[in-house]
N, C-alpha and C positions, 0 to 999 in steps of 0.2 A: 502167675505173678506178673504185674504190670511194671513197665519201666518208663515212667513219664518223661524222663529226660531224652528218650529216644523216639518218643511219639512225634509224628509229623501231621500237621493239619492239611490233609490231602484235599480238603474241599476248596482251597484257594488255588490249586494247580489247574492248568488248562485240561480240558477233557481227555486229550490223547495221552497225557501223562498220568491220568487218574484211572486208567482202565483196571488197575488192580483192585480198586474198591468200587468200581462202577457197576451197579446191578444190571445195566444194559449190555455189559460185556458178555455176550453169549456166543453160540456157535456161528451165527451169521457174521459177527464181528471177526471171529477167528478166520473165517473163510476170506473176508475182505483183506485182512492182513496178509494171508498166504498169497492171494492173487496179486497184491501190490508187490510183494517180494519177487514173485515169478516174473512180473512185467519189468521190474527193475533189472533183472538178470537178462531178459530178452532184449530190452532196448538199450542203446548206447547211453552212457551217462553224459548229460549236457555239461557245458562249462559252468563252473560255480561263479557266483557273483564276484567274489574276491579275485578270481583269476581274470575275469573280464575287466575289472578295474585295473589290474596290473597291465594287461595288454594295451588298454587305451592310454594309460599313463606312459607306457613305453614308446608310444608312437612319436616319431620325431617331427613329423609334418602333419598339417591338417589333412592332406590326402591320405596318409597312412591311417589316421584316426577314422576318417570316413570309411575306409576299406574295412577296418575291423568292425565298425558299427553296422555297416551294410551286410557283412557276412553273418553277424550274429542275428540281425533282424530277419534275414532270410531263413536261418535255422529255426528261429522262434515261430515264424509264420508256418513253417512245415509241421512243427509239433502241435500247433493249434488245430490242425486238421484232424488230429487223433481225437476220438470221442472221449476216452478216459485216460488222459495222459497223467501219469503220476508226477511228472515234472512241471506241471502247470504253475505251481506256486513259485518254483525257482525261476521259471522263464518270465513270469510277470514281475518279479523282483528285479531281474536284469533289465526288463523293458522300462521300468520306472526310472532306473538309473540312466538309461539312454534318453528318456524324456527330460530328465533334469539337465542333460547336456545340451538340450535344444533340438534334438532330432525328433521327427514325427513318430508318435507312438499310439495314434488313435485306433489302430487295428486291434489293440488289446482290450478295448472297452467291454466287449461281450465276454471275454475270458474273465474279466474282473467280476462280472455278475455270476459266472459259474463258480468262482471261488467263494463268493459271498454265500451262495446257496449250499456250499459244502458243509457237512457237519463238523469238520475238523477246525479247531480254533486257529491253528497256524494258517490254514487256507483263508479263513474269514479275515484274519488280521491283514494279510497281504492284499486280499480282495478289496476290503474297505479302504485301505491306503491308496490302492490304484484308482478306486472310484473317486476319492477326494481330489486326486491329481489330474485324472483324465476326463472326468465328467463335469458338465455344467448344465444349466437349465436350457441351453440352446440345443443340446443333443437329444435326439429322440430316445436314445437308450436310457436317458435320465428318468423317463417315466416308468421303466421296468423295475426300478430299484425300490419303489415305494412299498410293495408287498413284502420284499425281503426285510426291509427295515422294520415293518410292523411286526413281523414274526420274531425278529431278534430282540425287539423291545420287550417282548413277553417271555424271553428266555429265562431259564432258571439260573444261568451262569452270569454273575455280575460283570465279568469281563466282556462277554458278548454284548450285553446291554450297553456297556460303556462304549464299545466300538460303534454300535448303531447310533448312539446319541452324538458321538463326535462327528460321524459322517453326516447325520441330519443337520447339525449346526453348520457344517461347512458347505454343503451343496443344496440346501433346501430351497426350492422354488416357492413362490406364494401358494400355489396349489398344494404342493407336498406339505408345506407348513400347516395349512388348514386341515389337511387330512390326518396328520399325526400329532397335532397340538394337544389333543385330549390325552394321548398316551404319555406325552412329556409331562403334562400337568399331574397325571397319576403318579409318575415316577418321582416327582419332586416331593411327594408325601411318603416315599418309601422309607422304611426304617434303616436301610443300608446307607451309611454315610457316603460310600464310594459312588453309588448310583445317584444319590441326592445331589451331590455337587456337580456331577456330569449333567444331570437333568436341568439344574439351574443355569449352567452355562449354555446349554442348548436353548432354553427358553429365552435367554438374553439375545442369542442370535436370531431366533424366530421373531422376537419383538422388533428388532431392527429391520427385519425383512418385511414383516406384516404388522404394523403398529396397531391394527384393529384387534389383534388377539391379546392385547395387553390386559384387558379386563378379565380374561379367563385365568390368567396366572396370578391375579392380585390376591385372592384368598390364600393361595399356597405359600406366598412369601412371608406370611406372618410367623410361621414356625421356623424359618431359616435363621432368624436372629437369636433364637433360644438354644441353638445347638452349641455344643462344646467343641466340636471338631472344627479346627481352624479352616480346613478346606471348604467345608459347608458355609462357614461364616463369611469368608471372603467372596465366594460366589454369590451368596445371598445379598451382601452389600452391593456387589457389582450390578446385580439384577435390579435392585431397588433404585440405585443411582440412575440407571438407564431409563427406568419408568418415570422418575421424577423430572429428569432433564427433558423428556419428550412429551410429557403430558402435564399441563398445569392442574388438571382435575385430579390426577393421581397424586401430585404433590400436595394438594389441599387435603386429599383423603388421608395421607399419612400424618399430616400436621394435626388433623382433628381427632385422631385416635387418642383414647384416654385410658387410664388405669394401667394394667399390666401390659397392654398392647401398645402403649405410647412409645413411639420409636426413638425420640431423642434421649430420654433417660436410659433406654436399653443400650444405645450406642455409647453414651457416656460411661455406663458401667463397664462395657466391654473394653473400651479404651483405657479406663482406669486400671482394670485388671492387667492389661498388657504392660502398662507402665510400672506397676508395683510388683509384677511377677518376677520371681527369681530366675536363675539361669535354667533354660530349657533347651537341651541339645537339639530337639526336634525342630524348634522354631527360631533359634538364636542365629542372628546374622551380625557379625562383628560386634557382639555385645549388646545388640538391640533385639528385643523380643518381637518377632514377626513384624518387621517394618512394612511389609507389603499390606498386611491387614490394617495397620495403623494409618497408612496413606489413604487406603480406600475409605476408612471410617471418617477421616478428616475431610475428605472430599464430599462425602454425603452430608456431613454436618454443615459444611459451607452452603450446600444447596438448601437444606432445611432451615437454616438460620437467616437466610437473606430476606430482608424486609419483614422480619418476624421478631419483635422485641422479646416476646416470652421465650421462644426457643433460644434466642441469643443469650438471654440471661441464664438459661439452664446449662449452657456450654461454656460460659466465660471461665469458670474455675478450672475445668479440665484443660482448656486451651492454655491457660497460664501455667499449669503443671507440666504440660508437654513442652512448652517453650523454655521452661527453666530447668527441667530434669533430663532433657535429651542431650546425649554426649555428642559434641561437635568435632571430635578428632577424626572421625571416619565419615566417609561420604554418605553412609546410610543415615546417620544422624542429621546431616545437612538436608537430606531429602525430606525427612519428617518435619524439620523446622521450616522448610520452604512451604510445604503444604499447610503448616500451622499459620504461617504469616498470611497466606492467601485467605484462609478461613477467617482470621481476625479482621482483615481489611474488608471482607465482603459482608460480614454480618454486622448487626448493630452492637458492636462491642464497646467496652468502656474506653475512655481516653487513655488511661494508663496502660491498658493492654495494647492499644495502637502504638504508643510510644515504645513499648517493649518489642513489638513486631518490627518497627523501623530500626531499632537498635540491632536486632538480629541481622537485618539486611546490611546495616553498616559494618557488622563483623564479617559478613560475606565479602564485602568489598576489599577486605584485608587478606582474604584467602589467596593462596598461591595458585589455586586451580582457576584457569581462565573461564571455564564453564560456569563455575560458581559466581565469579565476578560478573559475568554477563547476565546471569539469571537475576542477581541482586539489582543491577542497574535497570533491567527490564521491568522488574517488579516495582522498584521505586518510581519509575516513570509512570506506571499505571496508578500508583497510590499517592503521588505527590499532591493531588488535588484534595485528598481526604485529610491529610495532616501536614501542611506545608512546613510549619514551624519545626516539627520533629525531623523532617528531612533536611532542613537548613543546618542542623547541628553537624551533619556529615558532609557539608559543602566542600571542605578542604580535601577530604578523601575522594569525592567525586571529581574535583578538578584535577587531582593527581591521575585519575584514570584517562584524562585527555592525552597523557604521555605514554599510554600503554602501547606496546608494539602491535597488539591485535586490532585489526581495523573495525571489527564488529563492536568491540568494547569502546573504542574511541567514538564511534557513531552514537551509541546509546548514551555515553557520558556527555557528548555535546548536546544532545536533545534534552537530557535531564538538567544540564547546567543552565540552558535558556529558560527552562521551567522554573528555576529557582531565582531568576533575576527579579529584583524589586527596587523600589526607590531608595532603600537603605544600603544595599550592597552593589548598586549599579557601577560605581567607579572601580571597585576591586574586581568584580566579575568581568567587566569589559576589558580590563587589562589582561586578564588570563585568556579570555576568549579571542582577543586580537592577536595575542601571541600564538594561540592555537591556529588561528586563521592563516598566519604567515607561514607556519611550518606544515600545514595540513596537506593532504593529497588533493589532487585536482577535483575529485568527485565530492569533496566536502566544501569547497570554497563557495560555490553558488548558494547552497543552503545556509551555510554559516554566515556569509556576508549579509544575506537578506534578513536573517534573524537578528544580527547585530544592529542593522539599520532600524528594524521595528522596535527593538528594545531601547535603543537610544532615543527614538522619537517619543516613546511612551514615558520613559523615566529620566530624561535628560535633566540634570540639576541646574544647568545654565545654557544659554544660547551658544556661548563660546565653546563649552565642553561638547555640545552637540555637533558643532561644525568640525571641531578637531577630530571627533570620532568618525564622522563621515569621511573626512579626508584620509584618515588612516585606513579605513575600509577600501577606499579607492586605490590606495597605494599597495595594500597587501593582497587584495583579491585579484588584481590585474584584469585580464580579459574574461575571467570566470564570473565577473559581476553580472547580475541579471539586469535586464533592460530597464525595469521600473526604477531601479536605484538611481540611474543617471537623471531621469526626469524628476524624481522626488527631491534629489539633492539640489537641482537647479531651482525648483520651486521654493525650497527652504531658503536658499540664498537670496532669491528675488524678494521674498517677503520679510527679510531681516532688516534691522536698522542699518542706517548708512554706515555707521562705524563697523558693524559686523560685515557688511558687504565689502568695505575696504580691507578688513582683516582677511576675509575669504579670498579676495583677489591677490593679496600679497602672499598668503600661504600657498595658494594654488600655483602662483607664479614660480615659487621656489621649487615645487615638485615638478612643474613643467620644464623648467630650466635643467634640473638634474636629470630628468628622463631624456631630454634632447641631447645633452652633452654626453651622457653615458651610453647612448644608443639603445636604451631600454624602452623607448616610447612605443615600440610595436607590441610589447607585452603589457602595456598599461593604457590601452586605448580609451576605456571609459573615463579614466582620469584626464586624458588629453581633451576629451569632449567637454567635460565639466569645466576644466580650466579654460578652454577656449571660449566657452559661453560667458563665463564670469569675467574674464579679462576683456572680452569684447564689450561687455556692458559697463564695466567699472574700470576700464583702463586708465582713465584720467586720475582716479584715486591711487592707482598703482604707481604712477610716475610723479605725482604731485608732491612737493615738499610740504604742502599744507596738511597732509596726513601723517606727518612724522610723529605727531603726538600719540598716535595709536600704538598701544603696547602690542608687540609681536611675540611675546613670550607665550608659548602654548601651555597646555595642561601638564606637560612633562617638564616645564621650566626651561625649554630650549628656545633660543631666538637666533635663527640662522638666516634671517632675511637681509638681503642687500638690495637697496633700491636701484632698479635698472634705469638706463636711459631709453629714450624712445627708439633710437637706432638699434640698440641691443635687443629690444623686444621684437622688432621687425626682423632682425637677423635670425632669431630663434624660430619665428614663424616660418621664415623662408626655408630654413633647414628642414623643418617638419613637413612643409608642403612639398619639398623636393624629394622626400623619402619615398621609395618605391614599395615599402613594406606596410605603410599605413592603409587602412581600409578607405573606401570611397566615402563612407559616412563620416569618418573622422576628418577627412580632408574638407568635406562640406562645412563642418563646424569651424575648422580653422579659416577657411576662405571667407565665410561670412563674418567671422569675428574680426579678421583683418580689415574687412571693409568698414566695420563699425569703428575700428581704431582710427580710421582716417578722420572721423569727427571728434574723437577723444584727444588725439595728439594735436599739438598746437603749431609745430614748426612746419614750414612749407616743404622742407627737405623730406620729412617723414611722410607727408601726404603724397609727394611725388614718387617716393620709393614704393609706397603701398600700391599706387596706380600701376607702376611698371610690373609688379608681381602679379596683380590681378589681370593685366593685359595678356600675360603669357598663357593664362588658362583659356583664352579665347580660341586657341587651337589645340586644346587638350584632346587626347584620344578618347577619353570617356565623355559620353554625351551629356551627362548631368553636370560634370565640372565645366565642360565647355559652355554649356548654356548659362551657368552662373557667371563664368568669366566674361561672356559677352554682355550679359545684362548689367552686371556690376560696373563694367567699363563705361557703360552709357551714363552712369551716375557721376562720372568724372568729366563727361563731355556735354552731351545734349541736355541731360537732366541734372546737371551739376547743382542748379539752384534748389533742387528737391532733396539733395543728399542729406543735409543736416536734419530736416524734418523726418525723412523716412527712416533714418538710422538713429533716431534719438533713443534714449534709454527706455526700456520696456517698463510698464507698470507692474506692480506686485502681482504675482500669480496667486490665484486662489487654490488651495489644496483640493485634490479630487477626493470626494467622499469615498471612504473604504468601509467594508463591513466591519462591525465591531469585533474586536478580539479581546477575550478575557486574558488576564495576566498569565493564567496557567496554560492557555492555548498557544503561547508564543513559540513553544518548542516543537509542537506536534504537526503543524500545518506547513507544507511547503509554500513559501510565498511565491506568488506569480504576478506578472504584470497585469494591469488592468486592460483587458482586451476591448473595452467598450469603445465603439467608434463614436466620436462626437457628432458626426454628421454623415448620414448615409449617402448624401449626394456626393461627398468626396470619394466614396467607394465606387460610385458609378463613374465619376470623372476619371478614376484610376483606370477603368477599362478603356475609355476613349484614348487615354494617353499611354496605352500599354506598349506602343511601339518602342518607347524609350526604356522598357523594362526587359527587353529580350535577353540582355546579357546577365540578368539575375543579380547584379551587384547592388541595386538600389533597394533599400528596405521599404516596407509599407508603413512604418511608424517612425516619427522623427527621432525618437530616442533609441532606436534599434541599434545594436552593436553588430558589426559585420561578422565577428567571430562566433557569436552565439545567436543565430537566427532561429527563434522559436515561433515566429508568427506564421500565419497562413501564407503560402506562396501565391504569386500572381496566377499561377495555373489553377490553384484551388478556387480562387475568386472567379476566374473565367468559367470554371466548371459550375460554380454556383449560379452565375448569371447566364449560362448558355441557354439559348432558346427564348430569352426575353427580348423584347424589342429595344435594342440599344442603338439603332441607326441614327436617330436625331442627335445632333451635336449640341454642346453647351455654347451659348453665345459668348463670344470672347469679350471679357470685361476690359475696361480701360486700363492701361498700364498703371496709371497713378492709383487707381482703386486697388489693383492687385498688390502693388507695392506697399500700400498702407495697411493691408489686411494682415495682421500678425497671427491670426488663428488658422491660416491655411496650411495644411500639411504639405511639405515639399514634394513628397512622392505621390500625393493624391490629386494635385492640381494638374490641369492640362498644360500644354506648352505655353507658358506665359511667364512674365517677370515675377520672381520670387526672391524675397530677401530675408525677412525675419521669421519666416515660417518654421525653419529648422530649429530655431532657438526656442520656440514656444512648445510647451508640453500639450498633450491633447486637451482641447477645450473642455471645461467642466460641464458635464451633462446636467441640465436643469431638471430637477425632480418635478413630477406633475404638480400642478397648482392644487392647493387644498380644495378649491371650488370644483375642480374636475373630479376629484375623488368623491365629493358629496353628490355630484350629478350621477356618477356611476353607481353609487349606492342607492340613490333614489330611483333612477330609471331602470337600472339593471341592463344586462347585455341583451341585445335583441337577437343576436345570432352567436352560436358557439359550437365548435366542433373539436373532437379529438383528432389531431392531425398526425400524431406520431406516438406509437406505443410499442416499445420493444424492451425486453429484458427488465421489466419492472419500471422502466422510465416512461412517463406519459407527458406529452406536451399538448395542451389545449389552447386554441386561439378563439377569442371572442371579438365581435365587431359591434360597434355602436355608432350611429349617425351623430355627426357634429354639425355646427353651424356652417352654412355654405356647402361647397363641394368638398367636404372633408369628412373623415371618419377616424375614430380612435380604435385601434386594435390592442388587445391585451393578450400576451402569451404567458401561460402559466405552466411551469414544469414541476412535476412531482416524481419522487422515487420511492418505491415500495420496499426495496431490498438492500440497496447499497448506498454508501456515502459517495457522492460525486464531487470531484474537485475540478478547479479550472473550468467551470461551466461557462460556455460562450455561446450566445445566440446571435446569428447573423441572418439578415434578410435582404432581399433585393426585389425591386419592382421595375416595370418598364419605364423607359426614360420620360415618357409623357407624364408620369405620376411622380410626385415629390413625397419622399419618405423621411420622417424625422424619428430617430430612435432615442428614447429617454434612457436614463441610467437604470441598469438592472438592480433588483433588490439585493443581489449578492452573487458570489461566484462559487460558493460551496453549498451543495444541496444534500441535506441529511435525510435519512429515511423518515417518511411522514411529513417532511418539511416541504417548502414551496419557494420557488424563485419566480418573480414576475418581471416582465419586460413590456413597457408601454410603447406603442408605435403610433405616430400620428401621420395620417395619409391625406394628402391634398391632391384631388383629381379634377383639374379644371375642365377637362374634356368629358368627364363622366363616363369614360370607357370602362368596360368590365375589368375588375381588379384581378390581377394575377400576382401572387406572392410566392416567391421561392425562399424557403428557409433552410438553414443549416445549423445543426446543434452539435457541438463538440464538448467532450468532457473526459475526465480520467477516472477509471475505477481501479483502485489499488495500484496506481502507477501505469495502468494500461490505457492508452488513448483510444477513444471511441468517437467515430464521426458518423452522423446520420443526416440525411437530406431528403426533403420532400417538397412538393409544390401544391399550393392551394389555388384552385380556380373555380370554386363553387360558392363564392360569396353571394349574398343576396343582390338581385338585380337593381333594387332600389336603394342601395346603400348610400349613394351620393345624391339622391333626389330629395 
């Protein structure tokens, strides 16, 4: 009589527990068991693993722990010398624990191979675990395990086959993968679900290791999606996803399948069954049926539906069902919804479905979990270009995230907020973003202030609003303001109408006075620089009663302007110039502005007071300020008749052409100053005048802020030009000529009289004349070389003869792998040769894109051309600097 309720399926037990029903259990096996028992009695019993763990944990110091480990390792080594140690399995287990603690355990590698070759399942299990932890393809022992793996892959016991598949996937070298790939492909077709899922995962690892073997596993994957076992399904979907991501040909293969083998309908059917299935204790996680499989299927659908209208149409309905039927009270449901949103945004989905996806992300923003809010902001930032209007509906919630205590959420909310700025919401968005700028951490201020300036420039509703916004940025960002903002603000004021120039001078005077009186000028030096330039140019409008009719009510309805007297303005200037905390650059702005005020103010007393202040700088400890003090003092004495003409109001400055920015790109790119040098000769002059730069206080660009020096140092430029012939000096120009030149950079000129140079932004580089481009297209480059090629970045230089002793060089930079930002091209030639650098085509280099830089070389002596170039850029925030020299130009280039 049979008792089914007491029957046990012994076939699923390990072999050593199944000896009762094992036909191989014969006399030889009995002898082996008896011998092992005798050896256990004869040999001392080693420490058990749990006892070793207790001893190590009980150690009070690191020295005690090392003593316990060294003692146990010495004992384990001694037992390894025994040929047939019955305790090898226990010793390897202890050795693996010691290895996990960071102690050397390589001497157990061969013992692991012995355990793998053992017929006992417990020995194989520990042996394979040891092999996965202690072996890699760099070890010679690694080659000895291939035959053991092949034997176990053909074992009749599914658990032994599973161990071999796990180990092969973990430590397979390319050679081992090629030797055993056919065995894995055979096991994928096995009727046993346990073996099939292990084999699919092993194939996944092999394909990652050796992509060439992908084609071998392609036929076997078709049957994986027809299985009912969820383990086989999830491994099959994982394998197909890996194939589609790494091979466009495989992706097209799956898309072209038709009939019952068509993959998208099969995936949709599986996903639909999961959604509509009732409670299943085997696969249920927080009320959701197998969320892991759902996420894997959604990810594969996203890959298959990208740029495929037909496949996208087939999955629209199921994506809508998942988005509406998934429970969001638990994190499991939020995970599925997140993958659903990504799939909807990546495929060619319907507009209503995209709105539904954005609304899901909007609900995520209201979640209490910070991780979910961050994921929502990150996803909205990536999808805002797809459906901006749908994201705009959640603008209020996004702005609330600017107040979140989590710094990562604030950063993403700031970037997303700038992406949402347009002409309709500019006033409201700027109000919120300026409030965020004022209370934000220091690391946000530079990026946020630059983005506000760009947004205001693009969408300003009026000139007055634009100026007010720029002044607020100067106030709130302080010294964290980037260099280009100072020069761009000066350019905007100089090109504004007279009424707006007077308004700017009055508004900036109020801020300058408040900063000087409160003692906060040190923290707002960019503001002091812009205010000094503006008051110096338009100081007559500041103190004149004729400008009383100008309304001083700002955009917030505030009018706090009190018209100052000439004496009071000079007193404020004197207080700032006497300050020991202001940078040298800021004092240069103030000193030259004060000199200009001597021609703007009308009273003799004011002019005399200004002269006295300037005279005191003739003995200043800093060489730059001393030089300016001496030179400006001469304008009150020997060259007094030239002072009104030399210090007259500057003409309107033309804006420097910048690369085009789309509305959506406003938030994503870090704004950087225009590094283009207007005149390469100024760079060479800088080297001749380098004696005055040894203290490191003088910046290389006129708008540079001392507290945030991001430009190339003088030592870098010396490195760039080292080895070139720089001995000839520049002929000294007449003082009157130098004084009248408003485009000379103060830090780039030799020791000579300088006045207005500090106030002028870099001269606008003139683009190549259209005729030049036509000539270039018609004649082509006579000489071209690849001069720099590293890390996927390639720089080529071509040369073409021009009229006279001149030539035109064109540098072209391309990137194959990465997006390069802040791309800067510098060049230097010997002093006998003149080099003019045109404006580059851009500063951001995208993959497969190109940046060009035109250089015009004049060589009167027709000496062989030597060109030293330096290329700098950022890759994912990491600065890269490359330098090389070209001295193999054609000998007849200037003939």
